[in-house]
Each structure stands twice: as structure tokens, then as C-alpha cells.
C-alpha positions, 0 to 999 in steps of 0.5 A: 716533116717528122714521122707521124705522131701518136696520141693515146686517148684514154676515156672518159675525156671531159669537156675541159680536156678537149680544148687542151687535146685540140691544142696538142693535135694542132701542134703535132699536125703542124710538125708531122702532118698525120696524128695517129689517135689511139682510141682503143682506151676510150671505152664504150663509144658514144656521141661524146667520142664523135664530138671529140674526134670531129674536133681533133680532126678540125684541129689537125686540119688547122695545123696542116694535117689530119688524124688517123685512128688506131684500134677503133671499136667497131661500134665507134666506126659504125657511129662515125659512119652513121653521122657521116664523119669519115676518118682514116683508120690505120691499116686501111687504104685512103679513099682515092688511092689504090691498095698497096701492090695494085697497079693501074694499067691501060690496055691497048685499044683503050680510049684516052680520057 
């Protein structure tokens, strides 16, 4: 796989553009696995952005990968959380993985699972 790909999104994105962006993301995900979506230029967040990102994540998964957000507005992150859409954000530890530099250790006397 190639290193992750970057897709810069500028707003507003029209409904007609969404299908084309999904095709691009699906292709990038197929070749690189992770598509970084730079969302800093989308403008004020709204439900249209949530729908766009949900569709892009679905397209990436269909291509065998996923998307990672770069530079999301705090209000967009809050809106994504409100609707239950959990997307990885660049610079954050992926759920279920230890933070960098953190080692898991077993102390003597701990019961084995």
C-alpha cells in the first residue's frame, strides 16, 4: 500500500459533487488504505457536512480503507459526536490502541486472563 492520501475539501460541497468525491475516496482508499480529508476549508459546519463525511467514510470502507479528518472545526467534531459518527482525527490515538510511548505491562502476581 502507498502512504496515506490527502483530499482537501473546500466548501460548500454541492450534492452533485458528493458522488464524484465518493468515487475519488474509494479509489484512494483502495490504493493507500487511509484517506486524510482536510476539512479546514469546508466552512461553518452543518448536517450537510455530516452527510458528506458519512458518505466518504462509507466509500473509503468499500475501497478497503477509512478516512481520517485533518483540521476539523470544534463545532464539526461536536456535531459528529452528537449524531454518533465516530471518525478518526489526525493526531489522535485510534480507539483501542495505546498512546504513543505507552507500554502495557503485566506485574508479577497478576492473574492471567
